[in-house]
N, C-alpha and C positions, 0 to 999 in steps of 0.2 A: 401129578403130571408136571413134566418139566417143559417150560416155554423156551423157544429158541432165543438165542442172544442176537440182538439187533445191533448192527454197526451204525454208529452215528457219524455224520459228516459235519465238518465245520460249516459247510454251506447249507446245512439243513434250514429250511424255512425260506431260502431264497429261490426264486424261480430259476430254472435251468435255462441258460441262453441257448435257443435252438440252433444258432449258427455254430456254436462250439460243439454241440451234440452232433450236428451234421458232419463236421470235420472229423470227429472221433469215429463215427460210423464209417465214413469214407476211408479212413485210415485202416480200419479192419478189413474192409472189402478189397482195397488195393494198397498193399503195404509198400509198393515201390513209389517213393515220393515224386519222381519225375513223371511217371504215368498218371498219378493222382492229380498232380498240379496241372498237367495238360488237360485232363478231363474237366477239372474244376473251372478252368478259364475258357475252354474252347468247345467242349462237346454240348450241343443242344440236347435238351431232355424233352422227349415227346410229351410225357405226362405233365410237364410244366410249360406247355405251349411253346416249346422250342427255346426256352431260356436256358442259359448255362447255370451251373450251381452258383457261380459267383453273382450272376445277375439276379437269381432267385433270392439270395440272401440280401443283396442290396435293395431289392424291391419289397422287402418285408415278407417274403414267402418262405422263410427258413423253416417254418413249421411244416409246410407242404413238402419241402425237400426232405426233412427228417422222416416224415411218414413214408415217403417213397423209398428212401434208403433202408428204413426198417423192413419194408416189404421185400426189397431185394435181398437183404440179409437173411430173411426168413424163407426165401425161395418162392415168394408169392407174386413176383412181378409178372404182369401180363395174364394173370388168372382171374 
């Protein structure tokens, strides 16, 4: 039986920064940097008690933002 080859990262073992992950997911959801930046700084997010993405990250809620963005990416927001 042949086992799959795993790709190793130089960052392996380090916890992934949720704010970096949030920005990466947001970039996939909205490729236009102008629209994405406007959303990031100005749009209140209902699920995060009206905080913007910027405020969520500054308040230590980046993990919550990542979970929300993952659910949006998977098409599960509001379900």
